[in-house]
C-alpha positions as CSV (number, residue, x, y, z in Angstrom):
1,M,0.0,0.0,0.0
2,T,1.2,3.5,-0.8
3,L,0.5,6.8,0.8
4,C,-1.2,9.6,-1.1
5,A,0.9,11.3,-3.8
6,V,4.5,12.3,-2.7
7,Q,6.6,15.1,-4.2
8,S,6.5,14.7,-8.0
9,D,10.3,15.2,-8.3
10,V,11.2,12.4,-5.9
11,Q,10.7,8.7,-6.7
12,E,8.2,7.3,-4.3
13,P,9.6,4.6,-1.9
14,R,7.9,1.2,-2.1
15,F,5.9,0.7,1.0
16,T,5.9,-3.0,1.0
17,S,7.4,-5.5,3.5
18,D,10.5,-3.4,3.3
19,H,8.7,-0.5,5.0
20,V,8.6,0.5,8.7
21,H,7.0,-1.7,11.2
22,P,5.9,-0.4,14.7
23,G,8.3,-2.8,16.3
24,T,11.3,-1.3,14.5
25,G,14.0,0.6,16.4
26,L,12.9,3.9,15.0
27,S,9.3,3.3,15.9
28,V,10.2,2.4,19.5
29,L,12.3,5.4,19.7
30,L,9.7,7.8,18.2
31,R,7.0,6.5,20.7
32,R,9.4,7.2,23.6
33,I,10.5,10.7,22.5
34,L,7.4,12.2,20.7
35,T,5.0,13.1,23.5
36,E,3.6,16.1,21.6
37,G,2.7,16.7,18.0
38,N,1.2,14.7,15.2
39,L,3.7,12.5,13.2
40,A,2.6,9.6,10.9
41,F,4.0,7.0,8.5
42,V,2.8,3.8,7.0
43,D,3.2,0.3,8.6
44,G,4.5,-1.8,5.7
45,V,3.1,-5.0,7.3
46,T,-0.5,-3.9,7.9
47,G,-0.8,-0.9,5.6
48,D,-2.0,1.2,8.6
49,L,-0.7,4.7,9.5
50,C,1.7,4.5,12.5
51,R,1.0,7.6,14.6
52,F,3.3,9.3,17.0
53,G,2.8,12.1,19.6
54,D,-0.4,13.3,21.2
55,G,-2.3,14.2,18.0
56,T,-2.0,17.9,18.6
57,G,-1.0,20.4,15.9
58,A,-0.8,19.9,12.1
59,E,-0.3,16.4,10.9
60,V,3.1,15.6,9.2
61,V,3.1,12.4,7.3
62,I,6.3,10.9,5.9
63,G,7.2,8.1,3.6
64,L,10.2,6.2,4.9
65,T,11.9,3.0,3.8
66,A,12.9,0.3,6.3
67,S,16.5,0.6,5.5
68,A,16.5,4.3,6.1
69,A,14.6,3.9,9.4
70,R,17.3,1.5,10.6
71,K,20.0,4.0,9.8
72,I,18.1,6.9,11.4
73,A,17.5,4.8,14.6
74,A,21.2,4.0,14.8
75,N,22.6,7.6,13.9
76,P,19.8,10.1,13.7
77,D,22.0,13.3,13.5
78,L,23.6,12.0,10.2
79,A,21.1,9.6,8.7
80,F,18.0,11.7,9.0
81,G,19.3,14.3,6.5
82,E,21.0,11.6,4.3
83,A,17.7,9.8,4.0
84,Y,15.8,13.0,2.9
85,V,18.6,13.8,0.3
86,D,18.6,10.3,-1.0
87,G,14.9,10.2,-1.4
88,A,14.4,7.4,1.1
89,L,12.4,9.8,3.3
90,V,9.7,12.0,1.6
91,L,7.2,14.3,2.9
92,V,3.6,13.3,2.0
93,R,1.9,15.9,4.1
94,G,3.5,19.0,5.6
95,T,6.9,20.7,5.0
96,L,10.4,20.2,6.4
97,N,9.8,23.2,8.6
98,D,6.8,21.6,10.0
99,L,8.6,18.4,10.6
100,F,11.5,20.2,12.4
101,A,9.0,22.3,14.5
102,L,7.3,19.0,15.5
103,L,10.5,17.4,16.5
104,F,11.7,20.3,18.6
105,R,8.4,20.6,20.5
106,N,9.7,17.6,22.3
107,Q,12.5,18.1,24.8
108,A,13.7,14.5,24.5
109,A,13.9,14.9,20.7
110,L,15.9,18.0,21.2
111,A,18.3,16.3,23.5
112,L,18.6,13.4,21.0
113,S,20.3,16.0,18.6
114,Q,22.6,17.3,21.3
115,S,26.0,15.9,22.2
116,N,27.1,14.8,25.7
117,M,30.2,16.9,26.1
118,G,31.1,14.7,29.1
119,N,32.0,12.0,26.5
120,M,35.7,11.9,25.9
121,A,35.3,10.5,22.4
122,L,32.9,13.4,21.5
123,R,35.3,16.0,22.9
124,L,38.1,14.5,20.8
125,R,36.0,14.4,17.8
126,R,35.0,18.0,18.3
127,R,38.6,19.1,18.3
128,M,39.5,17.1,15.2
129,Q,36.5,18.6,13.3
130,Q,37.8,22.1,13.9
131,M,41.6,21.7,13.3
132,N,41.5,24.3,10.6
133,S,45.0,24.7,9.3
134,R,45.6,27.0,6.4
135,V,45.4,24.2,3.8
136,R,42.3,22.7,5.5
137,A,40.6,26.0,5.9
138,R,41.0,26.8,2.3
139,R,39.5,23.5,1.3
140,N,36.6,23.8,3.7
141,V,35.9,27.3,2.2
142,E,36.0,26.0,-1.3
143,H,33.5,23.2,-0.5
144,H,30.7,25.8,0.2
145,Y,31.6,29.2,-1.0
146,D,33.1,28.2,-4.4
147,L,29.9,26.8,-5.6
148,S,28.4,28.7,-8.4
149,S,27.8,32.3,-7.8
150,D,24.6,32.0,-9.8
151,L,23.3,29.7,-7.1
152,Y,23.5,32.4,-4.4
153,R,22.2,35.1,-6.6
154,L,18.9,33.1,-6.8
155,F,18.1,33.5,-3.2
156,L,20.2,36.3,-1.6
157,D,19.6,40.0,-1.9
158,P,21.3,41.9,-4.8
159,D,24.3,42.7,-2.5
160,M,24.8,39.0,-1.9
161,Q,24.8,39.3,2.0
162,Y,25.1,35.7,3.1
163,S,24.8,36.3,6.9
164,C,22.1,37.3,9.4
165,A,20.1,40.4,8.4
166,Y,18.9,43.0,10.9
167,Y,15.2,43.3,11.0
168,A,15.0,46.7,12.8
169,Q,11.3,47.2,12.0
170,P,8.4,44.9,11.4
171,G,7.6,44.2,7.8
172,V,10.9,45.2,6.2
173,S,12.2,43.4,3.2
174,L,15.3,41.3,3.0
175,E,17.1,44.0,1.1
176,E,16.2,46.5,3.7
177,A,17.2,44.3,6.6
178,Q,20.6,43.4,5.1
179,L,21.4,47.1,4.5
180,A,20.3,47.8,8.1
181,K,22.8,45.1,9.3
182,K,25.6,46.6,7.5
183,R,24.7,50.1,8.7
184,H,24.3,48.8,12.3
185,L,27.8,47.3,12.2
186,I,29.2,50.4,10.7
187,S,27.7,52.5,13.6
188,K,29.7,50.3,16.0
189,M,32.9,50.8,14.1
190,L,32.9,54.6,14.7
191,L,34.7,55.3,11.4
192,E,36.7,58.5,10.9
193,P,38.2,59.9,7.7
194,E,41.3,58.3,6.2
195,Q,41.3,55.2,8.4
196,R,42.5,51.8,7.2
197,V,39.8,49.1,7.7
198,L,40.2,45.3,7.5
199,D,37.3,43.1,6.5
200,I,38.1,39.5,7.6
201,G,36.0,37.0,5.5
202,C,34.7,39.6,3.1
203,G,32.5,37.3,1.1
204,W,31.4,38.9,-2.3
205,G,32.5,42.3,-1.0
206,G,29.2,43.9,0.0
207,M,30.3,44.9,3.6
208,A,33.6,46.3,2.5
209,L,32.1,48.3,-0.2
210,E,29.5,49.7,2.2
211,V,32.2,50.7,4.6
212,A,34.1,52.4,1.9
213,R,31.0,54.2,0.7
214,S,29.9,55.4,4.1
215,A,33.2,57.2,5.0
216,N,36.4,58.4,3.4
217,V,38.3,55.3,4.3
218,S,40.2,52.5,2.6
219,V,39.2,49.0,3.1
220,L,41.1,45.6,2.6
221,G,38.9,42.6,2.4
222,V,40.4,39.2,2.7
223,T,38.8,35.8,1.7
224,L,39.8,32.2,0.9
225,S,37.2,31.8,-1.8
226,S,38.4,32.3,-5.4
227,E,34.8,32.7,-6.6
228,Q,34.1,35.4,-4.1
229,L,37.3,37.2,-4.7
230,K,36.6,37.4,-8.4
231,I,33.2,39.0,-7.9
232,A,34.4,41.4,-5.1
233,N,37.2,42.7,-7.3
234,E,34.8,43.3,-10.2
235,R,32.4,45.3,-7.8
236,A,35.4,47.2,-6.2
237,R,36.3,49.2,-9.4
238,G,36.3,52.8,-8.7
239,S,36.0,52.4,-5.0
240,R,38.5,52.5,-2.1
241,A,38.1,48.9,-1.3
242,R,40.5,46.2,-2.5
243,F,40.5,42.4,-2.0
244,Q,42.9,39.7,-1.5
245,L,43.0,35.9,-1.4
246,I,44.7,35.4,2.0
247,D,44.4,33.6,5.3
248,Y,43.5,36.0,8.2
249,R,46.6,34.6,10.0
250,D,48.8,35.9,7.3
251,V,47.6,39.5,7.0
252,K,50.3,42.1,7.8
253,G,50.0,45.8,8.7
254,S,48.0,47.9,11.0
255,F,44.3,48.9,10.9
256,Q,42.3,51.4,12.8
257,R,39.1,49.3,12.4
258,I,38.5,45.7,11.8
259,V,35.2,44.0,11.0
260,S,34.3,40.5,10.4
261,V,30.8,39.2,9.5
262,G,29.9,35.5,9.3
263,M,33.5,34.2,9.3
264,F,34.2,33.4,12.8
265,E,32.1,30.3,12.5
266,H,34.9,28.9,10.4
267,V,37.8,29.6,12.6
268,G,37.5,26.5,14.9
269,L,37.9,26.4,18.7
270,P,41.6,25.4,18.6
271,N,42.3,28.7,16.7
272,Y,40.4,31.2,18.9
273,D,43.5,32.4,20.6
274,A,45.3,32.8,17.3
275,F,42.3,34.7,15.9
276,F,42.1,37.2,18.7
277,Q,45.8,37.6,19.1
278,Q,46.0,38.4,15.4
279,I,43.1,41.1,15.9
280,A,45.2,42.5,18.7
281,R,48.4,42.6,16.6
282,L,46.7,44.3,13.6
283,L,44.6,46.8,15.6
284,T,46.1,50.2,16.4
285,E,46.1,51.4,20.0
286,D,43.1,53.6,19.4
287,G,41.4,51.0,17.1
288,V,38.0,49.3,17.2
289,A,37.0,45.7,16.1
290,V,33.5,44.4,15.5
291,I,32.9,40.6,15.2
292,H,29.5,39.3,13.9
293,S,29.0,35.6,14.4
294,I,26.5,32.9,15.0
295,G,26.5,31.6,18.6
296,R,24.6,29.1,20.8
297,K,23.1,29.8,24.2
298,D,23.3,26.3,25.6
299,G,27.1,26.1,26.0
300,P,29.7,24.1,24.1
301,D,28.6,21.2,21.8
302,I,29.8,19.6,18.5
303,T,28.7,20.6,15.0
304,N,25.9,18.4,13.6
305,P,27.5,15.5,11.7
306,W,25.3,16.1,8.7
307,I,26.1,19.8,8.5
308,D,29.8,19.0,9.0
309,K,29.8,16.4,6.2
310,Y,27.8,18.1,3.5
311,I,27.5,21.8,4.1
312,F,30.1,23.4,6.4
313,P,33.1,21.1,6.9
314,G,35.2,22.4,9.8
315,G,32.6,24.9,10.9
316,Y,31.6,25.3,14.5
317,I,29.0,27.6,16.2
318,P,30.5,28.7,19.5
319,A,29.1,29.5,22.9
320,L,30.1,32.9,24.4
321,S,31.7,31.0,27.1
322,E,34.3,29.7,24.6
323,V,34.9,33.0,22.9
324,L,35.3,35.5,25.7
325,P,38.3,33.6,27.5
326,A,40.2,33.9,24.2
327,I,39.4,37.5,24.0
328,E,40.6,38.0,27.6
329,R,43.9,36.2,26.9
330,A,44.5,38.5,23.9
331,G,44.4,41.5,26.2
332,L,41.4,43.1,24.5
333,W,38.5,45.1,26.0
334,V,35.0,43.9,25.3
335,T,33.3,47.3,25.0
336,D,29.9,45.9,23.7
337,I,28.0,42.7,23.2
338,E,24.7,42.5,21.4
339,I,22.6,39.4,20.9
340,L,20.4,39.1,17.9
341,R,17.5,36.8,18.7
342,L,15.4,35.4,15.8
343,H,16.9,37.8,13.2
344,Y,18.6,34.9,11.5
345,A,15.4,32.9,11.6
346,K,13.6,35.7,9.6
347,T,16.6,35.9,7.2
348,L,16.5,32.2,6.6
349,A,12.7,32.2,6.0
350,D,13.2,35.0,3.4
351,W,16.0,32.9,1.8
352,Q,13.8,29.8,1.7
353,A,11.1,31.5,0.0
354,R,13.4,32.8,-2.7
355,Y,15.2,29.5,-3.0
356,A,11.8,27.8,-3.4
357,A,10.7,30.2,-6.1
358,H,13.9,29.4,-8.1
359,R,14.2,25.8,-7.3
360,A,13.9,24.7,-10.9
361,E,16.8,26.9,-11.8
362,V,18.9,25.4,-9.0
363,A,18.2,22.0,-10.5
364,V,19.5,23.1,-13.8
365,L,22.7,24.3,-12.2
366,Y,23.2,21.2,-10.2
367,D,20.6,18.3,-9.9
368,E,17.6,17.2,-7.8
369,R,19.7,15.6,-5.2
370,F,21.5,18.9,-4.6
371,C,18.2,20.6,-4.5
372,R,17.0,18.3,-1.6
373,M,20.2,18.8,0.2
374,W,19.8,22.6,0.2
375,D,16.0,22.2,1.1
376,F,17.1,20.4,4.1
377,Y,20.1,22.7,5.0
378,L,18.0,25.9,4.8
379,A,15.0,24.4,6.8
380,A,17.3,22.8,9.4
381,S,19.1,26.2,9.8
382,E,15.9,28.1,10.3
383,S,14.7,25.5,12.8
384,A,18.0,25.9,14.8
385,F,17.3,29.6,15.3
386,R,13.7,29.2,16.1
387,H,13.9,26.1,18.3
388,Q,17.5,25.1,19.3
389,G,18.9,28.1,21.0
390,H,21.0,29.5,18.1
391,M,21.5,33.2,17.9
392,N,23.9,35.8,16.5
393,F,26.2,37.9,18.6
394,Q,28.1,41.1,17.8
395,I,31.1,41.7,19.9
396,Q,32.9,45.2,19.9
397,L,36.5,45.1,20.9
398,A,39.2,47.7,21.7
399,K,42.6,47.9,23.3
400,R,42.0,51.1,25.3
401,I,39.4,51.6,27.9
402,D,38.3,55.0,26.5
403,T,38.3,54.3,22.8
404,V,34.5,54.1,22.4
405,P,31.8,56.3,24.2
406,L,30.7,55.3,27.6
407,T,27.1,54.7,26.8
408,R,25.4,52.9,23.8
409,D,23.4,56.0,22.7
410,Y,25.8,56.6,19.8
411,I,24.9,53.3,18.1
412,T,21.2,54.2,17.8
413,D,21.9,57.8,16.9
414,R,24.2,56.7,14.0
415,D,21.6,54.0,12.9
416,R,18.9,56.7,12.7
417,N,21.1,59.1,11.0
418,A,22.0,56.5,8.4
419,A,18.4,55.6,7.9
420,T,17.5,59.2,7.4
421,L,20.3,59.6,4.8
422,I,19.1,56.6,2.9
423,A,15.5,57.7,2.9
424,D,16.5,61.2,1.6
425,A,18.6,59.6,-1.2
426,A,15.7,57.5,-2.3
């Protein structure tokens, strides 16, 4: 017996004797952990729907082969995503976002995807995941950021900002929120004429170009992505921004201002001391640095195995308890910390909508399996920011106690002034 029509672009699994039976390991596991919600799939023996949860909320129905069920029961963090990408798990009713929301309504399910950091093997694995030498860091960046730029143009804003936007007002567009993000960071940089600015992890150049436009300063952007560098250099013509393919550890010189947006997640815990010591070396005595990164509120963990294998090898989302000690050891002042809650969930929702609208074009660039992989990646990422304690932090750093104003009013004042100038120009 088969369920009702599955997605037309995915071959329907054969729900025969190879399908999931209530006595299988996954069924036993789901009955134990899903105390809330409404999840169902077909029993391949009886043809009945196997239901899990208390029946509340929107029903999510999945098609799942027995072999995929066994793999998920044995290694859910990795096999769940692999089953979806391979077409062994399909959504018959509901969306990936619905499925993730259902799972994370249940604390036991949430705990299932979290690591026990008291486990010595997991601690060792975490360290090995993040040993980002120069060679490995370059390879990791190429894996994700050297994909076709045409892919990113399909779902990002025109400035190709691939990091958390800043939704300062309800109802703003992705373009407005990304511009607000850049302006908010620039407000914290306290730029002055003729300063030298370093952008670590410059992406396609949007942040560096905005900095150069906003003040009479020169900007050096550094990246490890050849694809990003090519586009950044094309965009930089006629501006005071320039770009280089270089590891942050090899940058020389001195800078009055340093900014890094969405790059710190690729540094790796073993390199935090080296990162902040390099910031301290490059920053002038009266300098200011602003670091914008994804973070986690629940303390140290490991990178999800599926994300590490298929999306961001070598990446790690830190807890502030892991970041601040390295800043202290570098001798820097933390002059401001801001936590952005749900801003990235909103950003990812906008990206998902645009990605879905252009999904057929993505399939032409790559293939259907790649499309499912990115379906899963974007939905899982939004879920992490809505349900799993992920957030963004912006840390402002200085060498001197008196480098920045003693109150935070200047940030809001500069944000509002920039918004007024933009509105007047429009």
